[in-house]
mmCIF file of the N, C-alpha and C atoms, coordinates in Angstrom:
data_MODEL
# 
_entry.id   MODEL 
# 
loop_
_atom_site.group_PDB 
_atom_site.id 
_atom_site.type_symbol 
_atom_site.label_atom_id 
_atom_site.label_alt_id 
_atom_site.label_comp_id 
_atom_site.label_asym_id 
_atom_site.label_entity_id 
_atom_site.label_seq_id 
_atom_site.pdbx_PDB_ins_code 
_atom_site.Cartn_x 
_atom_site.Cartn_y 
_atom_site.Cartn_z 
_atom_site.occupancy 
_atom_site.B_iso_or_equiv 
_atom_site.pdbx_formal_charge 
_atom_site.auth_seq_id 
_atom_site.auth_comp_id 
_atom_site.auth_asym_id 
_atom_site.auth_atom_id 
_atom_site.pdbx_PDB_model_num 
ATOM 1   N N  . MET A 1 1  ? -30.691 -62.360 64.183 1.00 0.00 ? 1  MET A N  1 
ATOM 2   C CA . MET A 1 1  ? -31.618 -62.336 62.968 1.00 0.00 ? 1  MET A CA 1 
ATOM 3   C C  . MET A 1 1  ? -30.834 -61.513 61.919 1.00 0.00 ? 1  MET A C  1 
ATOM 4   N N  . VAL A 1 2  ? -30.725 -62.011 60.737 1.00 0.00 ? 2  VAL A N  1 
ATOM 5   C CA . VAL A 1 2  ? -30.025 -61.257 59.593 1.00 0.00 ? 2  VAL A CA 1 
ATOM 6   C C  . VAL A 1 2  ? -31.176 -60.642 58.719 1.00 0.00 ? 2  VAL A C  1 
ATOM 7   N N  . THR A 1 3  ? -30.922 -59.454 58.494 1.00 0.00 ? 3  THR A N  1 
ATOM 8   C CA . THR A 1 3  ? -31.905 -58.719 57.600 1.00 0.00 ? 3  THR A CA 1 
ATOM 9   C C  . THR A 1 3  ? -31.210 -58.522 56.212 1.00 0.00 ? 3  THR A C  1 
ATOM 10  N N  . ARG A 1 4  ? -31.780 -59.074 55.186 1.00 0.00 ? 4  ARG A N  1 
ATOM 11  C CA . ARG A 1 4  ? -31.183 -59.035 53.838 1.00 0.00 ? 4  ARG A CA 1 
ATOM 12  C C  . ARG A 1 4  ? -31.639 -57.728 53.095 1.00 0.00 ? 4  ARG A C  1 
ATOM 13  N N  . MET A 1 5  ? -30.704 -57.183 52.409 1.00 0.00 ? 5  MET A N  1 
ATOM 14  C CA . MET A 1 5  ? -31.028 -56.075 51.591 1.00 0.00 ? 5  MET A CA 1 
ATOM 15  C C  . MET A 1 5  ? -31.784 -56.563 50.321 1.00 0.00 ? 5  MET A C  1 
ATOM 16  N N  . SER A 1 6  ? -32.747 -55.826 49.960 1.00 0.00 ? 6  SER A N  1 
ATOM 17  C CA . SER A 1 6  ? -33.348 -56.178 48.680 1.00 0.00 ? 6  SER A CA 1 
ATOM 18  C C  . SER A 1 6  ? -33.880 -54.943 48.115 1.00 0.00 ? 6  SER A C  1 
ATOM 19  N N  . GLU A 1 7  ? -34.232 -54.884 46.849 1.00 0.00 ? 7  GLU A N  1 
ATOM 20  C CA . GLU A 1 7  ? -34.708 -53.707 46.146 1.00 0.00 ? 7  GLU A CA 1 
ATOM 21  C C  . GLU A 1 7  ? -35.903 -53.086 46.903 1.00 0.00 ? 7  GLU A C  1 
ATOM 22  N N  . SER A 1 8  ? -36.710 -53.967 47.522 1.00 0.00 ? 8  SER A N  1 
ATOM 23  C CA . SER A 1 8  ? -37.916 -53.494 48.239 1.00 0.00 ? 8  SER A CA 1 
ATOM 24  C C  . SER A 1 8  ? -37.494 -52.639 49.508 1.00 0.00 ? 8  SER A C  1 
ATOM 25  N N  . ASN A 1 9  ? -36.346 -52.902 50.112 1.00 0.00 ? 9  ASN A N  1 
ATOM 26  C CA . ASN A 1 9  ? -36.104 -52.122 51.286 1.00 0.00 ? 9  ASN A CA 1 
ATOM 27  C C  . ASN A 1 9  ? -34.747 -51.338 51.186 1.00 0.00 ? 9  ASN A C  1 
ATOM 28  N N  . PHE A 1 10 ? -34.172 -51.175 50.058 1.00 0.00 ? 10 PHE A N  1 
ATOM 29  C CA . PHE A 1 10 ? -32.950 -50.346 49.838 1.00 0.00 ? 10 PHE A CA 1 
ATOM 30  C C  . PHE A 1 10 ? -33.090 -49.660 48.547 1.00 0.00 ? 10 PHE A C  1 
ATOM 31  N N  . ASP A 1 11 ? -33.019 -48.307 48.588 1.00 0.00 ? 11 ASP A N  1 
ATOM 32  C CA . ASP A 1 11 ? -33.136 -47.470 47.523 1.00 0.00 ? 11 ASP A CA 1 
ATOM 33  C C  . ASP A 1 11 ? -31.753 -46.722 47.236 1.00 0.00 ? 11 ASP A C  1 
ATOM 34  N N  . PRO A 1 12 ? -30.878 -47.210 46.371 1.00 0.00 ? 12 PRO A N  1 
ATOM 35  C CA . PRO A 1 12 ? -29.630 -46.604 46.214 1.00 0.00 ? 12 PRO A CA 1 
ATOM 36  C C  . PRO A 1 12 ? -29.634 -45.145 45.859 1.00 0.00 ? 12 PRO A C  1 
ATOM 37  N N  . LYS A 1 13 ? -30.667 -44.673 45.149 1.00 0.00 ? 13 LYS A N  1 
ATOM 38  C CA . LYS A 1 13 ? -30.705 -43.308 44.865 1.00 0.00 ? 13 LYS A CA 1 
ATOM 39  C C  . LYS A 1 13 ? -30.843 -42.404 46.048 1.00 0.00 ? 13 LYS A C  1 
ATOM 40  N N  . TYR A 1 14 ? -31.679 -42.892 47.094 1.00 0.00 ? 14 TYR A N  1 
ATOM 41  C CA . TYR A 1 14 ? -31.907 -42.225 48.350 1.00 0.00 ? 14 TYR A CA 1 
ATOM 42  C C  . TYR A 1 14 ? -30.683 -42.351 49.257 1.00 0.00 ? 14 TYR A C  1 
ATOM 43  N N  . VAL A 1 15 ? -30.164 -43.569 49.360 1.00 0.00 ? 15 VAL A N  1 
ATOM 44  C CA . VAL A 1 15 ? -28.993 -43.756 50.282 1.00 0.00 ? 15 VAL A CA 1 
ATOM 45  C C  . VAL A 1 15 ? -27.796 -43.008 49.874 1.00 0.00 ? 15 VAL A C  1 
ATOM 46  N N  . PHE A 1 16 ? -27.500 -43.022 48.519 1.00 0.00 ? 16 PHE A N  1 
ATOM 47  C CA . PHE A 1 16 ? -26.271 -42.445 48.079 1.00 0.00 ? 16 PHE A CA 1 
ATOM 48  C C  . PHE A 1 16 ? -26.435 -41.096 47.460 1.00 0.00 ? 16 PHE A C  1 
ATOM 49  N N  . GLU A 1 17 ? -27.321 -40.312 47.953 1.00 0.00 ? 17 GLU A N  1 
ATOM 50  C CA . GLU A 1 17 ? -27.522 -38.850 47.579 1.00 0.00 ? 17 GLU A CA 1 
ATOM 51  C C  . GLU A 1 17 ? -26.993 -37.946 48.720 1.00 0.00 ? 17 GLU A C  1 
ATOM 52  N N  . HIS A 1 18 ? -26.789 -36.747 48.476 1.00 0.00 ? 18 HIS A N  1 
ATOM 53  C CA . HIS A 1 18 ? -26.283 -35.905 49.588 1.00 0.00 ? 18 HIS A CA 1 
ATOM 54  C C  . HIS A 1 18 ? -27.580 -35.566 50.465 1.00 0.00 ? 18 HIS A C  1 
ATOM 55  N N  . HIS A 1 19 ? -27.336 -35.665 51.774 1.00 0.00 ? 19 HIS A N  1 
ATOM 56  C CA . HIS A 1 19 ? -28.366 -35.449 52.779 1.00 0.00 ? 19 HIS A CA 1 
ATOM 57  C C  . HIS A 1 19 ? -27.903 -34.261 53.603 1.00 0.00 ? 19 HIS A C  1 
ATOM 58  N N  . THR A 1 20 ? -28.419 -33.118 53.310 1.00 0.00 ? 20 THR A N  1 
ATOM 59  C CA . THR A 1 20 ? -27.979 -31.791 54.041 1.00 0.00 ? 20 THR A CA 1 
ATOM 60  C C  . THR A 1 20 ? -28.357 -31.837 55.383 1.00 0.00 ? 20 THR A C  1 
ATOM 61  N N  . PRO A 1 21 ? -27.420 -31.600 56.343 1.00 0.00 ? 21 PRO A N  1 
ATOM 62  C CA . PRO A 1 21 ? -27.808 -31.698 57.772 1.00 0.00 ? 21 PRO A CA 1 
ATOM 63  C C  . PRO A 1 21 ? -28.681 -30.607 58.150 1.00 0.00 ? 21 PRO A C  1 
ATOM 64  N N  . THR A 1 22 ? -29.616 -30.862 58.974 1.00 0.00 ? 22 THR A N  1 
ATOM 65  C CA . THR A 1 22 ? -30.485 -29.835 59.524 1.00 0.00 ? 22 THR A CA 1 
ATOM 66  C C  . THR A 1 22 ? -29.828 -29.439 60.988 1.00 0.00 ? 22 THR A C  1 
ATOM 67  N N  . PRO A 1 23 ? -30.295 -28.393 61.578 1.00 0.00 ? 23 PRO A N  1 
ATOM 68  C CA . PRO A 1 23 ? -29.742 -28.005 62.793 1.00 0.00 ? 23 PRO A CA 1 
ATOM 69  C C  . PRO A 1 23 ? -30.045 -29.112 63.865 1.00 0.00 ? 23 PRO A C  1 
ATOM 70  N N  . GLU A 1 24 ? -31.205 -29.754 63.755 1.00 0.00 ? 24 GLU A N  1 
ATOM 71  C CA . GLU A 1 24 ? -31.501 -30.880 64.746 1.00 0.00 ? 24 GLU A CA 1 
ATOM 72  C C  . GLU A 1 24 ? -30.582 -32.057 64.547 1.00 0.00 ? 24 GLU A C  1 
ATOM 73  N N  . LYS A 1 25 ? -30.227 -32.321 63.260 1.00 0.00 ? 25 LYS A N  1 
ATOM 74  C CA . LYS A 1 25 ? -29.242 -33.457 63.082 1.00 0.00 ? 25 LYS A CA 1 
ATOM 75  C C  . LYS A 1 25 ? -27.907 -33.097 63.562 1.00 0.00 ? 25 LYS A C  1 
ATOM 76  N N  . LEU A 1 26 ? -27.475 -31.825 63.301 1.00 0.00 ? 26 LEU A N  1 
ATOM 77  C CA . LEU A 1 26 ? -26.158 -31.459 63.852 1.00 0.00 ? 26 LEU A CA 1 
ATOM 78  C C  . LEU A 1 26 ? -26.033 -31.705 65.367 1.00 0.00 ? 26 LEU A C  1 
ATOM 79  N N  . VAL A 1 27 ? -27.088 -31.524 66.073 1.00 0.00 ? 27 VAL A N  1 
ATOM 80  C CA . VAL A 1 27 ? -27.009 -31.809 67.522 1.00 0.00 ? 27 VAL A CA 1 
ATOM 81  C C  . VAL A 1 27 ? -26.752 -33.284 67.843 1.00 0.00 ? 27 VAL A C  1 
ATOM 82  N N  . HIS A 1 28 ? -27.407 -34.146 67.043 1.00 0.00 ? 28 HIS A N  1 
ATOM 83  C CA . HIS A 1 28 ? -27.190 -35.624 67.104 1.00 0.00 ? 28 HIS A CA 1 
ATOM 84  C C  . HIS A 1 28 ? -25.834 -35.933 66.717 1.00 0.00 ? 28 HIS A C  1 
ATOM 85  N N  . TYR A 1 29 ? -25.284 -35.380 65.659 1.00 0.00 ? 29 TYR A N  1 
ATOM 86  C CA . TYR A 1 29 ? -23.916 -35.721 65.119 1.00 0.00 ? 29 TYR A CA 1 
ATOM 87  C C  . TYR A 1 29 ? -22.912 -35.235 66.181 1.00 0.00 ? 29 TYR A C  1 
ATOM 88  N N  . ASP A 1 30 ? -23.123 -34.064 66.802 1.00 0.00 ? 30 ASP A N  1 
ATOM 89  C CA . ASP A 1 30 ? -22.124 -33.533 67.828 1.00 0.00 ? 30 ASP A CA 1 
ATOM 90  C C  . ASP A 1 30 ? -22.211 -34.490 69.069 1.00 0.00 ? 30 ASP A C  1 
ATOM 91  N N  . ALA A 1 31 ? -23.385 -35.050 69.417 1.00 0.00 ? 31 ALA A N  1 
ATOM 92  C CA . ALA A 1 31 ? -23.445 -35.901 70.607 1.00 0.00 ? 31 ALA A CA 1 
ATOM 93  C C  . ALA A 1 31 ? -22.645 -37.208 70.327 1.00 0.00 ? 31 ALA A C  1 
ATOM 94  N N  . LEU A 1 32 ? -22.976 -37.713 69.104 1.00 0.00 ? 32 LEU A N  1 
ATOM 95  C CA . LEU A 1 32 ? -22.256 -39.009 68.740 1.00 0.00 ? 32 LEU A CA 1 
ATOM 96  C C  . LEU A 1 32 ? -20.800 -38.876 68.690 1.00 0.00 ? 32 LEU A C  1 
ATOM 97  N N  . HIS A 1 33 ? -20.300 -37.826 68.061 1.00 0.00 ? 33 HIS A N  1 
ATOM 98  C CA . HIS A 1 33 ? -18.876 -37.532 67.991 1.00 0.00 ? 33 HIS A CA 1 
ATOM 99  C C  . HIS A 1 33 ? -18.268 -37.362 69.306 1.00 0.00 ? 33 HIS A C  1 
ATOM 100 N N  . GLU A 1 34 ? -18.813 -36.569 70.202 1.00 0.00 ? 34 GLU A N  1 
ATOM 101 C CA . GLU A 1 34 ? -18.326 -36.342 71.550 1.00 0.00 ? 34 GLU A CA 1 
ATOM 102 C C  . GLU A 1 34 ? -18.216 -37.648 72.318 1.00 0.00 ? 34 GLU A C  1 
ATOM 103 N N  . ALA A 1 35 ? -19.295 -38.364 72.332 1.00 0.00 ? 35 ALA A N  1 
ATOM 104 C CA . ALA A 1 35 ? -19.267 -39.726 73.035 1.00 0.00 ? 35 ALA A CA 1 
ATOM 105 C C  . ALA A 1 35 ? -18.222 -40.627 72.537 1.00 0.00 ? 35 ALA A C  1 
ATOM 106 N N  . ALA A 1 36 ? -18.015 -40.636 71.136 1.00 0.00 ? 36 ALA A N  1 
ATOM 107 C CA . ALA A 1 36 ? -17.029 -41.537 70.569 1.00 0.00 ? 36 ALA A CA 1 
ATOM 108 C C  . ALA A 1 36 ? -15.657 -41.020 70.987 1.00 0.00 ? 36 ALA A C  1 
ATOM 109 N N  . ARG A 1 37 ? -15.437 -39.723 70.967 1.00 0.00 ? 37 ARG A N  1 
ATOM 110 C CA . ARG A 1 37 ? -14.149 -39.081 71.278 1.00 0.00 ? 37 ARG A CA 1 
ATOM 111 C C  . ARG A 1 37 ? -13.772 -39.512 72.792 1.00 0.00 ? 37 ARG A C  1 
ATOM 112 N N  . VAL A 1 38 ? -14.716 -39.456 73.649 1.00 0.00 ? 38 VAL A N  1 
ATOM 113 C CA . VAL A 1 38 ? -14.503 -39.703 74.998 1.00 0.00 ? 38 VAL A CA 1 
ATOM 114 C C  . VAL A 1 38 ? -14.115 -41.242 75.234 1.00 0.00 ? 38 VAL A C  1 
ATOM 115 N N  . PHE A 1 39 ? -14.940 -42.057 74.552 1.00 0.00 ? 39 PHE A N  1 
ATOM 116 C CA . PHE A 1 39 ? -14.632 -43.535 74.639 1.00 0.00 ? 39 PHE A CA 1 
ATOM 117 C C  . PHE A 1 39 ? -13.389 -43.807 73.951 1.00 0.00 ? 39 PHE A C  1 
ATOM 118 N N  . ALA A 1 40 ? -13.036 -43.194 72.918 1.00 0.00 ? 40 ALA A N  1 
ATOM 119 C CA . ALA A 1 40 ? -11.743 -43.488 72.273 1.00 0.00 ? 40 ALA A CA 1 
ATOM 120 C C  . ALA A 1 40 ? -10.595 -43.143 73.282 1.00 0.00 ? 40 ALA A C  1 
ATOM 121 N N  . GLN A 1 41 ? -10.707 -42.043 73.945 1.00 0.00 ? 41 GLN A N  1 
ATOM 122 C CA . GLN A 1 41 ? -9.660  -41.683 74.927 1.00 0.00 ? 41 GLN A CA 1 
ATOM 123 C C  . GLN A 1 41 ? -9.629  -42.719 76.048 1.00 0.00 ? 41 GLN A C  1 
ATOM 124 N N  . VAL A 1 42 ? -10.743 -43.167 76.446 1.00 0.00 ? 42 VAL A N  1 
ATOM 125 C CA . VAL A 1 42 ? -10.784 -44.301 77.550 1.00 0.00 ? 42 VAL A CA 1 
ATOM 126 C C  . VAL A 1 42 ? -10.016 -45.538 76.983 1.00 0.00 ? 42 VAL A C  1 
ATOM 127 N N  . ILE A 1 43 ? -10.288 -45.930 75.813 1.00 0.00 ? 43 ILE A N  1 
ATOM 128 C CA . ILE A 1 43 ? -9.684  -47.011 75.159 1.00 0.00 ? 43 ILE A CA 1 
ATOM 129 C C  . ILE A 1 43 ? -8.191  -46.872 75.087 1.00 0.00 ? 43 ILE A C  1 
ATOM 130 N N  . LEU A 1 44 ? -7.714  -45.706 74.694 1.00 0.00 ? 44 LEU A N  1 
ATOM 131 C CA . LEU A 1 44 ? -6.275  -45.397 74.605 1.00 0.00 ? 44 LEU A CA 1 
ATOM 132 C C  . LEU A 1 44 ? -5.689  -45.313 75.953 1.00 0.00 ? 44 LEU A C  1 
ATOM 133 N N  . GLU A 1 45 ? -6.223  -44.884 76.987 1.00 0.00 ? 45 GLU A N  1 
ATOM 134 C CA . GLU A 1 45 ? -5.792  -44.714 78.329 1.00 0.00 ? 45 GLU A CA 1 
ATOM 135 C C  . GLU A 1 45 ? -5.769  -46.031 79.180 1.00 0.00 ? 45 GLU A C  1 
ATOM 136 N N  . HIS A 1 46 ? -6.656  -47.011 78.749 1.00 0.00 ? 46 HIS A N  1 
ATOM 137 C CA . HIS A 1 46 ? -6.834  -48.220 79.600 1.00 0.00 ? 46 HIS A CA 1 
ATOM 138 C C  . HIS A 1 46 ? -6.696  -49.517 78.944 1.00 0.00 ? 46 HIS A C  1 
ATOM 139 N N  . THR A 1 47 ? -6.086  -49.389 77.694 1.00 0.00 ? 47 THR A N  1 
ATOM 140 C CA . THR A 1 47 ? -5.719  -50.697 76.957 1.00 0.00 ? 47 THR A CA 1 
ATOM 141 C C  . THR A 1 47 ? -4.232  -50.575 76.487 1.00 0.00 ? 47 THR A C  1 
ATOM 142 N N  . PRO A 1 48 ? -3.594  -51.635 76.370 1.00 0.00 ? 48 PRO A N  1 
ATOM 143 C CA . PRO A 1 48 ? -2.233  -51.566 75.896 1.00 0.00 ? 48 PRO A CA 1 
ATOM 144 C C  . PRO A 1 48 ? -2.243  -51.389 74.372 1.00 0.00 ? 48 PRO A C  1 
ATOM 145 N N  . ALA A 1 49 ? -1.211  -50.697 73.853 1.00 0.00 ? 49 ALA A N  1 
ATOM 146 C CA . ALA A 1 49 ? -1.077  -50.569 72.459 1.00 0.00 ? 49 ALA A CA 1 
ATOM 147 C C  . ALA A 1 49 ? -0.928  -51.934 71.862 1.00 0.00 ? 49 ALA A C  1 
ATOM 148 N N  . SER A 1 50 ? -1.900  -52.308 70.884 1.00 0.00 ? 50 SER A N  1 
ATOM 149 C CA . SER A 1 50 ? -1.854  -53.618 70.327 1.00 0.00 ? 50 SER A CA 1 
ATOM 150 C C  . SER A 1 50 ? -2.835  -53.743 69.134 1.00 0.00 ? 50 SER A C  1 
ATOM 151 N N  . GLU A 1 51 ? -2.913  -54.819 68.544 1.00 0.00 ? 51 GLU A N  1 
ATOM 152 C CA . GLU A 1 51 ? -3.851  -54.952 67.474 1.00 0.00 ? 51 GLU A CA 1 
ATOM 153 C C  . GLU A 1 51 ? -5.244  -54.971 67.973 1.00 0.00 ? 51 GLU A C  1 
ATOM 154 N N  . ASP A 1 52 ? -5.437  -55.536 69.232 1.00 0.00 ? 52 ASP A N  1 
ATOM 155 C CA . ASP A 1 52 ? -6.878  -55.398 69.775 1.00 0.00 ? 52 ASP A CA 1 
ATOM 156 C C  . ASP A 1 52 ? -7.264  -53.906 70.008 1.00 0.00 ? 52 ASP A C  1 
ATOM 157 N N  . GLN A 1 53 ? -6.344  -53.069 70.517 1.00 0.00 ? 53 GLN A N  1 
ATOM 158 C CA . GLN A 1 53 ? -6.624  -51.814 70.731 1.00 0.00 ? 53 GLN A CA 1 
ATOM 159 C C  . GLN A 1 53 ? -6.967  -51.050 69.378 1.00 0.00 ? 53 GLN A C  1 
ATOM 160 N N  . SER A 1 54 ? -6.133  -51.360 68.320 1.00 0.00 ? 54 SER A N  1 
ATOM 161 C CA . SER A 1 54 ? -6.374  -50.759 67.034 1.00 0.00 ? 54 SER A CA 1 
ATOM 162 C C  . SER A 1 54 ? -7.714  -51.190 66.504 1.00 0.00 ? 54 SER A C  1 
ATOM 163 N N  . ALA A 1 55 ? -8.046  -52.516 66.712 1.00 0.00 ? 55 ALA A N  1 
ATOM 164 C CA . ALA A 1 55 ? -9.371  -52.946 66.254 1.00 0.00 ? 55 ALA A CA 1 
ATOM 165 C C  . ALA A 1 55 ? -10.446 -52.240 67.006 1.00 0.00 ? 55 ALA A C  1 
ATOM 166 N N  . ALA A 1 56 ? -10.387 -52.094 68.311 1.00 0.00 ? 56 ALA A N  1 
ATOM 167 C CA . ALA A 1 56 ? -11.501 -51.472 69.166 1.00 0.00 ? 56 ALA A CA 1 
ATOM 168 C C  . ALA A 1 56 ? -11.635 -50.059 68.637 1.00 0.00 ? 56 ALA A C  1 
ATOM 169 N N  . LEU A 1 57 ? -10.493 -49.335 68.330 1.00 0.00 ? 57 LEU A N  1 
ATOM 170 C CA . LEU A 1 57 ? -10.758 -47.926 67.808 1.00 0.00 ? 57 LEU A CA 1 
ATOM 171 C C  . LEU A 1 57 ? -11.300 -47.872 66.399 1.00 0.00 ? 57 LEU A C  1 
ATOM 172 N N  . ARG A 1 58 ? -10.971 -48.877 65.561 1.00 0.00 ? 58 ARG A N  1 
ATOM 173 C CA . ARG A 1 58 ? -11.451 -48.935 64.159 1.00 0.00 ? 58 ARG A CA 1 
ATOM 174 C C  . ARG A 1 58 ? -12.952 -49.279 64.323 1.00 0.00 ? 58 ARG A C  1 
ATOM 175 N N  . LEU A 1 59 ? -13.393 -50.195 65.162 1.00 0.00 ? 59 LEU A N  1 
ATOM 176 C CA . LEU A 1 59 ? -14.826 -50.482 65.298 1.00 0.00 ? 59 LEU A CA 1 
ATOM 177 C C  . LEU A 1 59 ? -15.556 -49.332 65.914 1.00 0.00 ? 59 LEU A C  1 
ATOM 178 N N  . LEU A 1 60 ? -15.003 -48.637 66.818 1.00 0.00 ? 60 LEU A N  1 
ATOM 179 C CA . LEU A 1 60 ? -15.625 -47.403 67.301 1.00 0.00 ? 60 LEU A CA 1 
ATOM 180 C C  . LEU A 1 60 ? -15.874 -46.381 66.193 1.00 0.00 ? 60 LEU A C  1 
ATOM 181 N N  . ARG A 1 61 ? -14.861 -46.187 65.420 1.00 0.00 ? 61 ARG A N  1 
ATOM 182 C CA . ARG A 1 61 ? -15.004 -45.329 64.322 1.00 0.00 ? 61 ARG A CA 1 
ATOM 183 C C  . ARG A 1 61 ? -16.105 -45.767 63.367 1.00 0.00 ? 61 ARG A C  1 
ATOM 184 N N  . GLU A 1 62 ? -16.150 -47.049 63.040 1.00 0.00 ? 62 GLU A N  1 
ATOM 185 C CA . GLU A 1 62 ? -17.180 -47.595 62.178 1.00 0.00 ? 62 GLU A CA 1 
ATOM 186 C C  . GLU A 1 62 ? -18.620 -47.472 62.811 1.00 0.00 ? 62 GLU A C  1 
ATOM 187 N N  . ALA A 1 63 ? -18.711 -47.698 64.140 1.00 0.00 ? 63 ALA A N  1 
ATOM 188 C CA . ALA A 1 63 ? -19.924 -47.694 64.733 1.00 0.00 ? 63 ALA A CA 1 
ATOM 189 C C  . ALA A 1 63 ? -20.476 -46.183 64.787 1.00 0.00 ? 63 ALA A C  1 
ATOM 190 N N  . THR A 1 64 ? -19.591 -45.245 65.046 1.00 0.00 ? 64 THR A N  1 
ATOM 191 C CA . THR A 1 64 ? -19.924 -43.877 65.009 1.00 0.00 ? 64 THR A CA 1 
ATOM 192 C C  . THR A 1 64 ? -20.386 -43.492 63.675 1.00 0.00 ? 64 THR A C  1 
ATOM 193 N N  . MET A 1 65 ? -19.657 -43.803 62.641 1.00 0.00 ? 65 MET A N  1 
ATOM 194 C CA . MET A 1 65 ? -20.038 -43.522 61.282 1.00 0.00 ? 65 MET A CA 1 
ATOM 195 C C  . MET A 1 65 ? -21.444 -44.087 60.829 1.00 0.00 ? 65 MET A C  1 
ATOM 196 N N  . THR A 1 66 ? -21.628 -45.304 61.336 1.00 0.00 ? 66 THR A N  1 
ATOM 197 C CA . THR A 1 66 ? -22.944 -45.908 60.982 1.00 0.00 ? 66 THR A CA 1 
ATOM 198 C C  . THR A 1 66 ? -24.100 -45.264 61.728 1.00 0.00 ? 66 THR A C  1 
ATOM 199 N N  . ALA A 1 67 ? -23.809 -44.775 63.065 1.00 0.00 ? 67 ALA A N  1 
ATOM 200 C CA . ALA A 1 67 ? -24.832 -44.155 63.766 1.00 0.00 ? 67 ALA A CA 1 
ATOM 201 C C  . ALA A 1 67 ? -25.211 -42.737 63.084 1.00 0.00 ? 67 ALA A C  1 
ATOM 202 N N  . CYS A 1 68 ? -24.139 -42.133 62.604 1.00 0.00 ? 68 CYS A N  1 
ATOM 203 C CA . CYS A 1 68 ? -24.277 -40.844 61.947 1.00 0.00 ? 68 CYS A CA 1 
ATOM 204 C C  . CYS A 1 68 ? -25.087 -41.056 60.647 1.00 0.00 ? 68 CYS A C  1 
ATOM 205 N N  . ALA A 1 69 ? -24.814 -42.274 59.928 1.00 0.00 ? 69 ALA A N  1 
ATOM 206 C CA . ALA A 1 69 ? -25.579 -42.466 58.791 1.00 0.00 ? 69 ALA A CA 1 
ATOM 207 C C  . ALA A 1 69 ? -27.054 -42.637 59.087 1.00 0.00 ? 69 ALA A C  1 
ATOM 208 N N  . ALA A 1 70 ? -27.290 -43.330 60.209 1.00 0.00 ? 70 ALA A N  1 
ATOM 209 C CA . ALA A 1 70 ? -28.695 -43.545 60.569 1.00 0.00 ? 70 ALA A CA 1 
ATOM 210 C C  . ALA A 1 70 ? -29.397 -42.140 60.835 1.00 0.00 ? 70 ALA A C  1 
ATOM 211 N N  . VAL A 1 71 ? -28.644 -41.278 61.343 1.00 0.00 ? 71 VAL A N  1 
ATOM 212 C CA . VAL A 1 71 ? -29.266 -39.874 61.529 1.00 0.00 ? 71 VAL A CA 1 
ATOM 213 C C  . VAL A 1 71 ? -29.412 -39.209 60.211 1.00 0.00 ? 71 VAL A C  1 
ATOM 214 N N  . ALA A 1 72 ? -28.385 -39.303 59.358 1.00 0.00 ? 72 ALA A N  1 
ATOM 215 C CA . ALA A 1 72 ? -28.508 -38.670 57.997 1.00 0.00 ? 72 ALA A CA 1 
ATOM 216 C C  . ALA A 1 72 ? -29.663 -39.238 57.192 1.00 0.00 ? 72 ALA A C  1 
ATOM 217 N N  . LEU A 1 73 ? -29.905 -40.509 57.277 1.00 0.00 ? 73 LEU A N  1 
ATOM 218 C CA . LEU A 1 73 ? -30.904 -41.168 56.513 1.00 0.00 ? 73 LEU A CA 1 
ATOM 219 C C  . LEU A 1 73 ? -32.309 -41.246 57.207 1.00 0.00 ? 73 LEU A C  1 
ATOM 220 N N  . ASP A 1 74 ? -32.375 -40.655 58.321 1.00 0.00 ? 74 ASP A N  1 
ATOM 221 C CA . ASP A 1 74 ? -33.643 -40.623 59.150 1.00 0.00 ? 74 ASP A CA 1 
ATOM 222 C C  . ASP A 1 74 ? -34.029 -42.077 59.516 1.00 0.00 ? 74 ASP A C  1 
ATOM 223 N N  . GLY A 1 75 ? -33.022 -42.953 59.691 1.00 0.00 ? 75 GLY A N  1 
ATOM 224 C CA . GLY A 1 75 ? -33.266 -44.304 60.133 1.00 0.00 ? 75 GLY A CA 1 
ATOM 225 C C  . GLY A 1 75 ? -33.843 -45.218 59.068 1.00 0.00 ? 75 GLY A C  1 
ATOM 226 N N  . ARG A 1 76 ? -33.819 -44.799 57.799 1.00 0.00 ? 76 ARG A N  1 
ATOM 227 C CA . ARG A 1 76 ? -34.339 -45.557 56.793 1.00 0.00 ? 76 ARG A CA 1 
ATOM 228 C C  . ARG A 1 76 ? -33.444 -45.724 55.565 1.00 0.00 ? 76 ARG A C  1 
ATOM 229 N N  . LEU A 1 77 ? -33.640 -46.725 54.655 1.00 0.00 ? 77 LEU A N  1 
ATOM 230 C CA . LEU A 1 77 ? -32.847 -46.940 53.520 1.00 0.00 ? 77 LEU A CA 1 
ATOM 231 C C  . LEU A 1 77 ? -33.535 -46.788 52.174 1.00 0.00 ? 77 LEU A C  1 
ATOM 232 N N  . LYS A 1 78 ? -34.755 -46.113 52.333 1.00 0.00 ? 78 LYS A N  1 
ATOM 233 C CA . LYS A 1 78 ? -35.497 -45.751 51.108 1.00 0.00 ? 78 LYS A CA 1 
ATOM 234 C C  . LYS A 1 78 ? -36.377 -44.712 51.379 1.00 0.00 ? 78 LYS A C  1 
# 
């Protein structure tokens, strides 16, 4: 199912402002970063150096950044 962005569910002012991390959010960021670091190490140790390995690491980075965005934005886009 594809969710489309519209003005009714996306507020650029909210999304693209600075969201100061709270102590609670820092705990979530730390957990996400640690899990990504461990998984990245597994990918590096158990896959051959290749375009696929690079893609897996790039997607892991993107997934981690998106998860952190969910934390920063409290799971909402407005």
